[in-house]
Structure formats: C-alpha cells, structure tokens
PDB file of N, CA, C and O in Angstrom:
ATOM      1  N   UNK A   1     -39.048  66.328  25.543  1.00  0.00           N
ATOM      2  CA  UNK A   1     -39.870  65.150  25.683  1.00  0.00           C
ATOM      3  C   UNK A   1     -41.347  65.561  25.694  1.00  0.00           C
ATOM      4  O   UNK A   1     -41.731  66.465  26.437  1.00  0.00           O
ATOM      5  N   UNK A   2     -42.158  64.916  24.891  1.00  0.00           N
ATOM      6  CA  UNK A   2     -43.575  65.261  24.779  1.00  0.00           C
ATOM      7  C   UNK A   2     -44.329  64.793  26.013  1.00  0.00           C
ATOM      8  O   UNK A   2     -44.056  63.725  26.559  1.00  0.00           O
ATOM      9  N   UNK A   3     -45.269  65.602  26.435  1.00  0.00           N
ATOM     10  CA  UNK A   3     -46.093  65.246  27.591  1.00  0.00           C
ATOM     11  C   UNK A   3     -47.099  64.178  27.174  1.00  0.00           C
ATOM     12  O   UNK A   3     -47.641  64.219  26.069  1.00  0.00           O
ATOM     13  N   UNK A   4     -47.340  63.231  28.064  1.00  0.00           N
ATOM     14  CA  UNK A   4     -48.307  62.165  27.798  1.00  0.00           C
ATOM     15  C   UNK A   4     -49.712  62.715  27.991  1.00  0.00           C
ATOM     16  O   UNK A   4     -50.018  63.305  29.027  1.00  0.00           O
ATOM     17  N   UNK A   5     -50.557  62.523  26.999  1.00  0.00           N
ATOM     18  CA  UNK A   5     -51.944  62.962  27.093  1.00  0.00           C
ATOM     19  C   UNK A   5     -52.834  61.731  27.120  1.00  0.00           C
ATOM     20  O   UNK A   5     -52.834  60.924  26.190  1.00  0.00           O
ATOM     21  N   UNK A   6     -53.588  61.602  28.196  1.00  0.00           N
ATOM     22  CA  UNK A   6     -54.497  60.469  28.278  1.00  0.00           C
ATOM     23  C   UNK A   6     -55.813  60.827  27.584  1.00  0.00           C
ATOM     24  O   UNK A   6     -56.150  61.997  27.402  1.00  0.00           O
ATOM     25  N   UNK A   7     -56.519  59.806  27.217  1.00  0.00           N
ATOM     26  CA  UNK A   7     -57.792  59.995  26.532  1.00  0.00           C
ATOM     27  C   UNK A   7     -58.848  60.476  27.524  1.00  0.00           C
ATOM     28  O   UNK A   7     -58.812  60.118  28.701  1.00  0.00           O
ATOM     29  N   UNK A   8     -59.770  61.275  27.050  1.00  0.00           N
ATOM     30  CA  UNK A   8     -60.862  61.734  27.899  1.00  0.00           C
ATOM     31  C   UNK A   8     -61.663  60.539  28.409  1.00  0.00           C
ATOM     32  O   UNK A   8     -61.877  59.567  27.685  1.00  0.00           O
ATOM     33  N   UNK A   9     -62.099  60.624  29.654  1.00  0.00           N
ATOM     34  CA  UNK A   9     -62.853  59.525  30.265  1.00  0.00           C
ATOM     35  C   UNK A   9     -64.126  59.215  29.485  1.00  0.00           C
ATOM     36  O   UNK A   9     -64.507  58.052  29.352  1.00  0.00           O
ATOM     37  N   UNK A  10     -64.785  60.251  28.970  1.00  0.00           N
ATOM     38  CA  UNK A  10     -66.035  60.035  28.234  1.00  0.00           C
ATOM     39  C   UNK A  10     -65.786  59.239  26.951  1.00  0.00           C
ATOM     40  O   UNK A  10     -66.628  58.437  26.546  1.00  0.00           O
ATOM     41  N   UNK A  11     -64.648  59.454  26.319  1.00  0.00           N
ATOM     42  CA  UNK A  11     -64.325  58.701  25.104  1.00  0.00           C
ATOM     43  C   UNK A  11     -63.984  57.256  25.459  1.00  0.00           C
ATOM     44  O   UNK A  11     -64.376  56.330  24.748  1.00  0.00           O
ATOM     45  N   UNK A  12     -63.262  57.064  26.547  1.00  0.00           N
ATOM     46  CA  UNK A  12     -62.950  55.708  27.005  1.00  0.00           C
ATOM     47  C   UNK A  12     -64.231  54.940  27.319  1.00  0.00           C
ATOM     48  O   UNK A  12     -64.362  53.775  26.943  1.00  0.00           O
ATOM     49  N   UNK A  13     -65.171  55.579  28.000  1.00  0.00           N
ATOM     50  CA  UNK A  13     -66.443  54.928  28.333  1.00  0.00           C
ATOM     51  C   UNK A  13     -67.262  54.652  27.072  1.00  0.00           C
ATOM     52  O   UNK A  13     -67.921  53.617  26.974  1.00  0.00           O
ATOM     53  N   UNK A  14     -67.223  55.568  26.116  1.00  0.00           N
ATOM     54  CA  UNK A  14     -67.945  55.367  24.855  1.00  0.00           C
ATOM     55  C   UNK A  14     -67.361  54.174  24.096  1.00  0.00           C
ATOM     56  O   UNK A  14     -68.101  53.397  23.492  1.00  0.00           O
ATOM     57  N   UNK A  15     -66.049  54.030  24.127  1.00  0.00           N
ATOM     58  CA  UNK A  15     -65.417  52.880  23.480  1.00  0.00           C
ATOM     59  C   UNK A  15     -65.802  51.583  24.184  1.00  0.00           C
ATOM     60  O   UNK A  15     -66.050  50.566  23.535  1.00  0.00           O
ATOM     61  N   UNK A  16     -65.852  51.624  25.517  1.00  0.00           N
ATOM     62  CA  UNK A  16     -66.292  50.446  26.275  1.00  0.00           C
ATOM     63  C   UNK A  16     -67.723  50.071  25.902  1.00  0.00           C
ATOM     64  O   UNK A  16     -68.033  48.896  25.703  1.00  0.00           O
ATOM     65  N   UNK A  17     -68.585  51.070  25.810  1.00  0.00           N
ATOM     66  CA  UNK A  17     -69.974  50.836  25.430  1.00  0.00           C
ATOM     67  C   UNK A  17     -70.052  50.230  24.033  1.00  0.00           C
ATOM     68  O   UNK A  17     -70.801  49.280  23.802  1.00  0.00           O
ATOM     69  N   UNK A  18     -69.285  50.776  23.113  1.00  0.00           N
ATOM     70  CA  UNK A  18     -69.283  50.275  21.732  1.00  0.00           C
ATOM     71  C   UNK A  18     -68.808  48.824  21.695  1.00  0.00           C
ATOM     72  O   UNK A  18     -69.397  47.991  21.006  1.00  0.00           O
ATOM     73  N   UNK A  19     -67.759  48.529  22.425  1.00  0.00           N
ATOM     74  CA  UNK A  19     -67.250  47.161  22.489  1.00  0.00           C
ATOM     75  C   UNK A  19     -68.310  46.214  23.042  1.00  0.00           C
ATOM     76  O   UNK A  19     -68.486  45.102  22.542  1.00  0.00           O
ATOM     77  N   UNK A  20     -69.013  46.665  24.076  1.00  0.00           N
ATOM     78  CA  UNK A  20     -70.081  45.864  24.670  1.00  0.00           C
ATOM     79  C   UNK A  20     -71.205  45.615  23.658  1.00  0.00           C
ATOM     80  O   UNK A  20     -71.675  44.487  23.511  1.00  0.00           O
ATOM     81  N   UNK A  21     -71.625  46.662  22.970  1.00  0.00           N
ATOM     82  CA  UNK A  21     -72.702  46.529  21.973  1.00  0.00           C
ATOM     83  C   UNK A  21     -72.283  45.561  20.875  1.00  0.00           C
ATOM     84  O   UNK A  21     -73.073  44.713  20.461  1.00  0.00           O
ATOM     85  N   UNK A  22     -71.047  45.680  20.401  1.00  0.00           N
ATOM     86  CA  UNK A  22     -70.568  44.787  19.339  1.00  0.00           C
ATOM     87  C   UNK A  22     -70.534  43.338  19.820  1.00  0.00           C
ATOM     88  O   UNK A  22     -70.901  42.427  19.078  1.00  0.00           O
ATOM     89  N   UNK A  23     -70.100  43.128  21.047  1.00  0.00           N
ATOM     90  CA  UNK A  23     -70.029  41.769  21.604  1.00  0.00           C
ATOM     91  C   UNK A  23     -71.418  41.169  21.776  1.00  0.00           C
ATOM     92  O   UNK A  23     -71.658  40.022  21.399  1.00  0.00           O
ATOM     93  N   UNK A  24     -72.321  41.943  22.343  1.00  0.00           N
ATOM     94  CA  UNK A  24     -73.673  41.451  22.611  1.00  0.00           C
ATOM     95  C   UNK A  24     -74.433  41.164  21.319  1.00  0.00           C
ATOM     96  O   UNK A  24     -75.205  40.207  21.252  1.00  0.00           O
ATOM     97  N   UNK A  25     -74.222  41.970  20.315  1.00  0.00           N
ATOM     98  CA  UNK A  25     -74.976  41.812  19.064  1.00  0.00           C
ATOM     99  C   UNK A  25     -74.296  40.864  18.077  1.00  0.00           C
ATOM    100  O   UNK A  25     -74.857  40.572  17.021  1.00  0.00           O
ATOM    101  N   UNK A  26     -73.106  40.383  18.402  1.00  0.00           N
ATOM    102  CA  UNK A  26     -72.333  39.547  17.485  1.00  0.00           C
ATOM    103  C   UNK A  26     -73.074  38.290  17.046  1.00  0.00           C
ATOM    104  O   UNK A  26     -73.015  37.921  15.873  1.00  0.00           O
ATOM    105  N   UNK A  27     -73.752  37.646  17.940  1.00  0.00           N
ATOM    106  CA  UNK A  27     -74.427  36.376  17.629  1.00  0.00           C
ATOM    107  C   UNK A  27     -75.945  36.548  17.508  1.00  0.00           C
ATOM    108  O   UNK A  27     -76.706  35.621  17.784  1.00  0.00           O
ATOM    109  N   UNK A  28     -76.363  37.711  17.103  1.00  0.00           N
ATOM    110  CA  UNK A  28     -77.797  37.986  16.981  1.00  0.00           C
ATOM    111  C   UNK A  28     -78.421  37.174  15.847  1.00  0.00           C
ATOM    112  O   UNK A  28     -77.756  36.857  14.861  1.00  0.00           O
ATOM    113  N   UNK A  29     -79.694  36.843  15.996  1.00  0.00           N
ATOM    114  CA  UNK A  29     -80.385  36.126  14.921  1.00  0.00           C
ATOM    115  C   UNK A  29     -80.362  36.918  13.607  1.00  0.00           C
ATOM    116  O   UNK A  29     -80.400  38.149  13.602  1.00  0.00           O
ATOM    117  N   UNK A  30     -80.303  36.198  12.526  1.00  0.00           N
ATOM    118  CA  UNK A  30     -80.202  36.816  11.211  1.00  0.00           C
ATOM    119  C   UNK A  30     -81.349  37.783  10.924  1.00  0.00           C
ATOM    120  O   UNK A  30     -81.147  38.792  10.247  1.00  0.00           O
ATOM    121  N   UNK A  31     -82.527  37.497  11.417  1.00  0.00           N
ATOM    122  CA  UNK A  31     -83.682  38.350  11.130  1.00  0.00           C
ATOM    123  C   UNK A  31     -83.543  39.755  11.732  1.00  0.00           C
ATOM    124  O   UNK A  31     -84.209  40.690  11.286  1.00  0.00           O
ATOM    125  N   UNK A  32     -82.673  39.904  12.749  1.00  0.00           N
ATOM    126  CA  UNK A  32     -82.453  41.217  13.366  1.00  0.00           C
ATOM    127  C   UNK A  32     -81.153  41.879  12.909  1.00  0.00           C
ATOM    128  O   UNK A  32     -80.945  43.069  13.145  1.00  0.00           O
ATOM    129  N   UNK A  33     -80.291  41.121  12.265  1.00  0.00           N
ATOM    130  CA  UNK A  33     -78.936  41.583  11.971  1.00  0.00           C
ATOM    131  C   UNK A  33     -78.885  42.845  11.123  1.00  0.00           C
ATOM    132  O   UNK A  33     -78.037  43.705  11.360  1.00  0.00           O
ATOM    133  N   UNK A  34     -79.760  42.976  10.156  1.00  0.00           N
ATOM    134  CA  UNK A  34     -79.683  44.108   9.235  1.00  0.00           C
ATOM    135  C   UNK A  34     -80.648  45.232   9.587  1.00  0.00           C
ATOM    136  O   UNK A  34     -80.750  46.221   8.861  1.00  0.00           O
ATOM    137  N   UNK A  35     -81.344  45.080  10.687  1.00  0.00           N
ATOM    138  CA  UNK A  35     -82.261  46.136  11.118  1.00  0.00           C
ATOM    139  C   UNK A  35     -81.845  46.629  12.498  1.00  0.00           C
ATOM    140  O   UNK A  35     -81.103  47.605  12.615  1.00  0.00           O
ATOM    141  N   UNK A  36     -82.314  45.967  13.524  1.00  0.00           N
ATOM    142  CA  UNK A  36     -82.058  46.404  14.895  1.00  0.00           C
ATOM    143  C   UNK A  36     -80.572  46.370  15.241  1.00  0.00           C
ATOM    144  O   UNK A  36     -80.052  47.332  15.804  1.00  0.00           O
ATOM    145  N   UNK A  37     -79.897  45.301  14.919  1.00  0.00           N
ATOM    146  CA  UNK A  37     -78.481  45.161  15.253  1.00  0.00           C
ATOM    147  C   UNK A  37     -77.644  46.235  14.548  1.00  0.00           C
ATOM    148  O   UNK A  37     -76.769  46.847  15.161  1.00  0.00           O
ATOM    149  N   UNK A  38     -77.913  46.453  13.285  1.00  0.00           N
ATOM    150  CA  UNK A  38     -77.173  47.483  12.546  1.00  0.00           C
ATOM    151  C   UNK A  38     -77.390  48.859  13.168  1.00  0.00           C
ATOM    152  O   UNK A  38     -76.450  49.645  13.284  1.00  0.00           O
ATOM    153  N   UNK A  39     -78.621  49.148  13.565  1.00  0.00           N
ATOM    154  CA  UNK A  39     -78.922  50.434  14.214  1.00  0.00           C
ATOM    155  C   UNK A  39     -78.128  50.587  15.509  1.00  0.00           C
ATOM    156  O   UNK A  39     -77.489  51.614  15.736  1.00  0.00           O
ATOM    157  N   UNK A  40     -78.174  49.554  16.358  1.00  0.00           N
ATOM    158  CA  UNK A  40     -77.458  49.605  17.637  1.00  0.00           C
ATOM    159  C   UNK A  40     -75.965  49.830  17.427  1.00  0.00           C
ATOM    160  O   UNK A  40     -75.356  50.664  18.097  1.00  0.00           O
ATOM    161  N   UNK A  41     -75.385  49.090  16.501  1.00  0.00           N
ATOM    162  CA  UNK A  41     -73.956  49.227  16.233  1.00  0.00           C
ATOM    163  C   UNK A  41     -73.621  50.599  15.666  1.00  0.00           C
ATOM    164  O   UNK A  41     -72.610  51.195  16.038  1.00  0.00           O
ATOM    165  N   UNK A  42     -74.453  51.098  14.780  1.00  0.00           N
ATOM    166  CA  UNK A  42     -74.204  52.426  14.204  1.00  0.00           C
ATOM    167  C   UNK A  42     -74.334  53.529  15.237  1.00  0.00           C
ATOM    168  O   UNK A  42     -73.549  54.477  15.227  1.00  0.00           O
ATOM    169  N   UNK A  43     -75.316  53.423  16.133  1.00  0.00           N
ATOM    170  CA  UNK A  43     -75.449  54.415  17.204  1.00  0.00           C
ATOM    171  C   UNK A  43     -74.188  54.434  18.063  1.00  0.00           C
ATOM    172  O   UNK A  43     -73.667  55.503  18.382  1.00  0.00           O
ATOM    173  N   UNK A  44     -73.702  53.260  18.434  1.00  0.00           N
ATOM    174  CA  UNK A  44     -72.508  53.171  19.280  1.00  0.00           C
ATOM    175  C   UNK A  44     -71.299  53.795  18.585  1.00  0.00           C
ATOM    176  O   UNK A  44     -70.523  54.515  19.214  1.00  0.00           O
ATOM    177  N   UNK A  45     -71.138  53.525  17.301  1.00  0.00           N
ATOM    178  CA  UNK A  45     -70.020  54.102  16.546  1.00  0.00           C
ATOM    179  C   UNK A  45     -70.179  55.614  16.362  1.00  0.00           C
ATOM    180  O   UNK A  45     -69.198  56.355  16.419  1.00  0.00           O
ATOM    181  N   UNK A  46     -71.404  56.062  16.144  1.00  0.00           N
ATOM    182  CA  UNK A  46     -71.668  57.493  15.970  1.00  0.00           C
ATOM    183  C   UNK A  46     -71.369  58.288  17.238  1.00  0.00           C
ATOM    184  O   UNK A  46     -70.924  59.433  17.168  1.00  0.00           O
ATOM    185  N   UNK A  47     -71.616  57.679  18.390  1.00  0.00           N
ATOM    186  CA  UNK A  47     -71.312  58.352  19.654  1.00  0.00           C
ATOM    187  C   UNK A  47     -69.817  58.660  19.728  1.00  0.00           C
ATOM    188  O   UNK A  47     -69.421  59.785  20.031  1.00  0.00           O
ATOM    189  N   UNK A  48     -69.000  57.657  19.449  1.00  0.00           N
ATOM    190  CA  UNK A  48     -67.542  57.855  19.476  1.00  0.00           C
ATOM    191  C   UNK A  48     -67.131  58.895  18.445  1.00  0.00           C
ATOM    192  O   UNK A  48     -66.333  59.783  18.745  1.00  0.00           O
ATOM    193  N   UNK A  49     -67.660  58.794  17.250  1.00  0.00           N
ATOM    194  CA  UNK A  49     -67.317  59.740  16.186  1.00  0.00           C
ATOM    195  C   UNK A  49     -67.617  61.178  16.591  1.00  0.00           C
ATOM    196  O   UNK A  49     -66.777  62.060  16.412  1.00  0.00           O
ATOM    197  N   UNK A  50     -68.797  61.420  17.131  1.00  0.00           N
ATOM    198  CA  UNK A  50     -69.166  62.781  17.513  1.00  0.00           C
ATOM    199  C   UNK A  50     -68.341  63.296  18.687  1.00  0.00           C
ATOM    200  O   UNK A  50     -68.039  64.488  18.753  1.00  0.00           O
ATOM    201  N   UNK A  51     -67.976  62.419  19.610  1.00  0.00           N
ATOM    202  CA  UNK A  51     -67.113  62.843  20.714  1.00  0.00           C
ATOM    203  C   UNK A  51     -65.723  63.219  20.208  1.00  0.00           C
ATOM    204  O   UNK A  51     -65.147  64.209  20.659  1.00  0.00           O
ATOM    205  N   UNK A  52     -65.188  62.444  19.284  1.00  0.00           N
ATOM    206  CA  UNK A  52     -63.898  62.804  18.683  1.00  0.00           C
ATOM    207  C   UNK A  52     -63.991  64.128  17.926  1.00  0.00           C
ATOM    208  O   UNK A  52     -63.098  64.969  18.028  1.00  0.00           O
ATOM    209  N   UNK A  53     -65.064  64.309  17.174  1.00  0.00           N
ATOM    210  CA  UNK A  53     -65.236  65.564  16.432  1.00  0.00           C
ATOM    211  C   UNK A  53     -65.325  66.756  17.383  1.00  0.00           C
ATOM    212  O   UNK A  53     -64.732  67.803  17.125  1.00  0.00           O
ATOM    213  N   UNK A  54     -66.059  66.597  18.470  1.00  0.00           N
ATOM    214  CA  UNK A  54     -66.171  67.675  19.455  1.00  0.00           C
ATOM    215  C   UNK A  54     -64.815  67.984  20.071  1.00  0.00           C
ATOM    216  O   UNK A  54     -64.467  69.147  20.276  1.00  0.00           O
ATOM    217  N   UNK A  55     -64.064  66.952  20.360  1.00  0.00           N
ATOM    218  CA  UNK A  55     -62.765  67.133  20.993  1.00  0.00           C
ATOM    219  C   UNK A  55     -61.750  67.789  20.059  1.00  0.00           C
ATOM    220  O   UNK A  55     -60.797  68.417  20.522  1.00  0.00           O
ATOM    221  N   UNK A  56     -61.944  67.650  18.772  1.00  0.00           N
ATOM    222  CA  UNK A  56     -61.019  68.229  17.802  1.00  0.00           C
ATOM    223  C   UNK A  56     -61.277  69.717  17.533  1.00  0.00           C
ATOM    224  O   UNK A  56     -60.448  70.385  16.916  1.00  0.00           O
ATOM    225  N   UNK A  57     -62.399  70.229  17.983  1.00  0.00           N
ATOM    226  CA  UNK A  57     -62.713  71.648  17.774  1.00  0.00           C
ATOM    227  C   UNK A  57     -61.972  72.463  18.838  1.00  0.00           C
ATOM    228  O   UNK A  57     -62.263  72.365  20.030  1.00  0.00           O
ATOM    229  N   UNK A  58     -61.021  73.258  18.386  1.00  0.00           N
ATOM    230  CA  UNK A  58     -60.255  74.099  19.304  1.00  0.00           C
ATOM    231  C   UNK A  58     -61.018  75.397  19.526  1.00  0.00           C
ATOM    232  O   UNK A  58     -61.308  76.128  18.579  1.00  0.00           O
ATOM    233  N   UNK A  59     -61.340  75.674  20.783  1.00  0.00           N
ATOM    234  CA  UNK A  59     -62.120  76.861  21.122  1.00  0.00           C
ATOM    235  C   UNK A  59     -61.222  77.863  21.830  1.00  0.00           C
ATOM    236  O   UNK A  59     -60.728  77.611  22.930  1.00  0.00           O
ATOM    237  N   UNK A  60     -61.020  79.002  21.180  1.00  0.00           N
ATOM    238  CA  UNK A  60     -60.280  80.094  21.813  1.00  0.00           C
ATOM    239  C   UNK A  60     -61.259  80.934  22.629  1.00  0.00           C
ATOM    240  O   UNK A  60     -62.460  80.942  22.362  1.00  0.00           O
ATOM    241  N   UNK A  61     -60.741  81.625  23.606  1.00  0.00           N
ATOM    242  CA  UNK A  61     -61.579  82.485  24.448  1.00  0.00           C
ATOM    243  C   UNK A  61     -62.363  83.455  23.569  1.00  0.00           C
ATOM    244  O   UNK A  61     -61.787  84.154  22.735  1.00  0.00           O
ATOM    245  N   UNK A  62     -63.659  83.491  23.758  1.00  0.00           N
ATOM    246  CA  UNK A  62     -64.515  84.416  23.030  1.00  0.00           C
ATOM    247  C   UNK A  62     -64.950  83.942  21.656  1.00  0.00           C
ATOM    248  O   UNK A  62     -65.686  84.655  20.973  1.00  0.00           O
ATOM    249  N   UNK A  63     -64.522  82.771  21.231  1.00  0.00           N
ATOM    250  CA  UNK A  63     -64.879  82.261  19.899  1.00  0.00           C
ATOM    251  C   UNK A  63     -66.193  81.494  19.996  1.00  0.00           C
ATOM    252  O   UNK A  63     -66.201  80.279  20.196  1.00  0.00           O
ATOM    253  N   UNK A  64     -67.289  82.205  19.855  1.00  0.00           N
ATOM    254  CA  UNK A  64     -68.615  81.604  20.017  1.00  0.00           C
ATOM    255  C   UNK A  64     -68.941  80.592  18.921  1.00  0.00           C
ATOM    256  O   UNK A  64     -69.613  79.592  19.175  1.00  0.00           O
ATOM    257  N   UNK A  65     -68.475  80.846  17.729  1.00  0.00           N
ATOM    258  CA  UNK A  65     -68.773  79.937  16.617  1.00  0.00           C
ATOM    259  C   UNK A  65     -68.166  78.553  16.868  1.00  0.00           C
ATOM    260  O   UNK A  65     -68.836  77.535  16.694  1.00  0.00           O
ATOM    261  N   UNK A  66     -66.911  78.524  17.271  1.00  0.00           N
ATOM    262  CA  UNK A  66     -66.248  77.246  17.560  1.00  0.00           C
ATOM    263  C   UNK A  66     -66.868  76.573  18.784  1.00  0.00           C
ATOM    264  O   UNK A  66     -67.034  75.354  18.812  1.00  0.00           O
ATOM    265  N   UNK A  67     -67.206  77.372  19.790  1.00  0.00           N
ATOM    266  CA  UNK A  67     -67.840  76.825  20.987  1.00  0.00           C
ATOM    267  C   UNK A  67     -69.178  76.184  20.620  1.00  0.00           C
ATOM    268  O   UNK A  67     -69.507  75.106  21.115  1.00  0.00           O
ATOM    269  N   UNK A  68     -69.935  76.835  19.770  1.00  0.00           N
ATOM    270  CA  UNK A  68     -71.221  76.288  19.337  1.00  0.00           C
ATOM    271  C   UNK A  68     -71.032  75.019  18.523  1.00  0.00           C
ATOM    272  O   UNK A  68     -71.812  74.075  18.647  1.00  0.00           O
ATOM    273  N   UNK A  69     -70.007  74.995  17.697  1.00  0.00           N
ATOM    274  CA  UNK A  69     -69.722  73.802  16.900  1.00  0.00           C
ATOM    275  C   UNK A  69     -69.407  72.613  17.818  1.00  0.00           C
ATOM    276  O   UNK A  69     -69.880  71.500  17.589  1.00  0.00           O
ATOM    277  N   UNK A  70     -68.606  72.863  18.854  1.00  0.00           N
ATOM    278  CA  UNK A  70     -68.278  71.799  19.810  1.00  0.00           C
ATOM    279  C   UNK A  70     -69.537  71.314  20.533  1.00  0.00           C
ATOM    280  O   UNK A  70     -69.749  70.111  20.692  1.00  0.00           O
ATOM    281  N   UNK A  71     -70.356  72.250  20.961  1.00  0.00           N
ATOM    282  CA  UNK A  71     -71.603  71.904  21.658  1.00  0.00           C
ATOM    283  C   UNK A  71     -72.517  71.082  20.750  1.00  0.00           C
ATOM    284  O   UNK A  71     -73.158  70.131  21.198  1.00  0.00           O
ATOM    285  N   UNK A  72     -72.572  71.455  19.470  1.00  0.00           N
ATOM    286  CA  UNK A  72     -73.406  70.709  18.517  1.00  0.00           C
ATOM    287  C   UNK A  72     -72.962  69.251  18.414  1.00  0.00           C
ATOM    288  O   UNK A  72     -73.801  68.351  18.410  1.00  0.00           O
ATOM    289  N   UNK A  73     -71.661  69.011  18.330  1.00  0.00           N
ATOM    290  CA  UNK A  73     -71.155  67.638  18.280  1.00  0.00           C
ATOM    291  C   UNK A  73     -71.475  66.892  19.576  1.00  0.00           C
ATOM    292  O   UNK A  73     -71.824  65.712  19.546  1.00  0.00           O
ATOM    293  N   UNK A  74     -71.356  67.578  20.707  1.00  0.00           N
ATOM    294  CA  UNK A  74     -71.671  66.956  21.988  1.00  0.00           C
ATOM    295  C   UNK A  74     -73.152  66.602  22.068  1.00  0.00           C
ATOM    296  O   UNK A  74     -73.513  65.535  22.566  1.00  0.00           O
ATOM    297  N   UNK A  75     -73.996  67.483  21.585  1.00  0.00           N
ATOM    298  CA  UNK A  75     -75.438  67.205  21.577  1.00  0.00           C
ATOM    299  C   UNK A  75     -75.768  66.028  20.653  1.00  0.00           C
ATOM    300  O   UNK A  75     -76.619  65.200  20.978  1.00  0.00           O
ATOM    301  N   UNK A  76     -75.101  65.957  19.519  1.00  0.00           N
ATOM    302  CA  UNK A  76     -75.324  64.833  18.606  1.00  0.00           C
ATOM    303  C   UNK A  76     -74.939  63.520  19.278  1.00  0.00           C
ATOM    304  O   UNK A  76     -75.644  62.519  19.145  1.00  0.00           O
ATOM    305  N   UNK A  77     -73.819  63.525  19.999  1.00  0.00           N
ATOM    306  CA  UNK A  77     -73.389  62.316  20.715  1.00  0.00           C
ATOM    307  C   UNK A  77     -74.418  61.936  21.778  1.00  0.00           C
ATOM    308  O   UNK A  77     -74.747  60.760  21.933  1.00  0.00           O
ATOM    309  N   UNK A  78     -74.922  62.919  22.502  1.00  0.00           N
ATOM    310  CA  UNK A  78     -75.916  62.661  23.540  1.00  0.00           C
ATOM    311  C   UNK A  78     -77.212  62.123  22.937  1.00  0.00           C
ATOM    312  O   UNK A  78     -77.830  61.218  23.499  1.00  0.00           O
ATOM    313  N   UNK A  79     -77.617  62.665  21.817  1.00  0.00           N
ATOM    314  CA  UNK A  79     -78.823  62.186  21.139  1.00  0.00           C
ATOM    315  C   UNK A  79     -78.652  60.741  20.696  1.00  0.00           C
ATOM    316  O   UNK A  79     -79.564  59.931  20.866  1.00  0.00           O
ATOM    317  N   UNK A  80     -77.495  60.407  20.130  1.00  0.00           N
ATOM    318  CA  UNK A  80     -77.228  59.025  19.716  1.00  0.00           C
ATOM    319  C   UNK A  80     -77.252  58.093  20.929  1.00  0.00           C
ATOM    320  O   UNK A  80     -77.746  56.968  20.839  1.00  0.00           O
ATOM    321  N   UNK A  81     -76.727  58.554  22.049  1.00  0.00           N
ATOM    322  CA  UNK A  81     -76.736  57.753  23.270  1.00  0.00           C
ATOM    323  C   UNK A  81     -78.163  57.482  23.740  1.00  0.00           C
ATOM    324  O   UNK A  81     -78.489  56.365  24.142  1.00  0.00           O
ATOM    325  N   UNK A  82     -79.005  58.502  23.689  1.00  0.00           N
ATOM    326  CA  UNK A  82     -80.406  58.326  24.075  1.00  0.00           C
ATOM    327  C   UNK A  82     -81.118  57.362  23.125  1.00  0.00           C
ATOM    328  O   UNK A  82     -81.913  56.531  23.564  1.00  0.00           O
ATOM    329  N   UNK A  83     -80.836  57.471  21.836  1.00  0.00           N
ATOM    330  CA  UNK A  83     -81.443  56.554  20.865  1.00  0.00           C
ATOM    331  C   UNK A  83     -80.966  55.122  21.096  1.00  0.00           C
ATOM    332  O   UNK A  83     -81.752  54.180  20.989  1.00  0.00           O
ATOM    333  N   UNK A  84     -79.705  54.958  21.408  1.00  0.00           N
ATOM    334  CA  UNK A  84     -79.165  53.637  21.705  1.00  0.00           C
ATOM    335  C   UNK A  84     -79.853  53.043  22.930  1.00  0.00           C
ATOM    336  O   UNK A  84     -80.204  51.863  22.940  1.00  0.00           O
ATOM    337  N   UNK A  85     -80.043  53.860  23.955  1.00  0.00           N
ATOM    338  CA  UNK A  85     -80.731  53.404  25.157  1.00  0.00           C
ATOM    339  C   UNK A  85     -82.173  53.027  24.872  1.00  0.00           C
ATOM    340  O   UNK A  85     -82.689  52.059  25.431  1.00  0.00           O
ATOM    341  N   UNK A  86     -82.818  53.779  24.012  1.00  0.00           N
ATOM    342  CA  UNK A  86     -84.208  53.488  23.644  1.00  0.00           C
ATOM    343  C   UNK A  86     -84.309  52.163  22.890  1.00  0.00           C
ATOM    344  O   UNK A  86     -85.221  51.375  23.139  1.00  0.00           O
ATOM    345  N   UNK A  87     -83.385  51.921  21.982  1.00  0.00           N
ATOM    346  CA  UNK A  87     -83.425  50.707  21.151  1.00  0.00           C
ATOM    347  C   UNK A  87     -83.165  49.458  21.966  1.00  0.00           C
ATOM    348  O   UNK A  87     -83.556  48.364  21.558  1.00  0.00           O
ATOM    349  N   UNK A  88     -82.518  49.597  23.104  1.00  0.00           N
ATOM    350  CA  UNK A  88     -82.201  48.421  23.907  1.00  0.00           C
ATOM    351  C   UNK A  88     -83.355  48.011  24.810  1.00  0.00           C
ATOM    352  O   UNK A  88     -83.305  46.954  25.440  1.00  0.00           O
ATOM    353  N   UNK A  89     -84.391  48.836  24.879  1.00  0.00           N
ATOM    354  CA  UNK A  89     -85.524  48.483  25.752  1.00  0.00           C
ATOM    355  C   UNK A  89     -86.258  47.252  25.263  1.00  0.00           C
ATOM    356  O   UNK A  89     -87.232  46.826  25.884  1.00  0.00           O
TER     357      UNK A  89
END
C-alpha cells in the first residue's frame, strides 16, 4: 500500500493566494484587465510554478548543482511573491 503524501504547506498557501488573486481580480474594470490584472494573475501562477519546479528537483547528499537549482527556483518564487505584493499597493 502506497504511503499518503500530503502537499507542502507552502504550495497549499500559494494555491490559496492564487485563488484569492483570481477571485479579487475577476470583476476588474476592463481598463486594468490586460495590464495590472494580467500581471497580478501571472505572478500568482508563477509562484506556484516555481514552487513545483523546486520541489521536483531531487537533491542527493553533496549534490551542489541540484541544490543550487532548487534554491534558484525558490528564489524565483520569492521574487514573484515580492512583485505581487508590490503590485497590490
């Protein structure tokens, strides 16, 4: 019998954030829809994408290249999160 693996909390929270952004921006005025709204939605989706990519990198003990690749994806997700926070001001 396969062991049940739950999703990482950070990915669950990122999905919640994305759902919130999509809901809030759903009825946005047309003049913002293809600029600000698209940016906000893309940032939210990019955060999830980069977290999934980071999680898919298997790091063996001593494998610095893979560890760096995972860190790079995590940094990209963090940068997108900061940009999303900036755009909401």
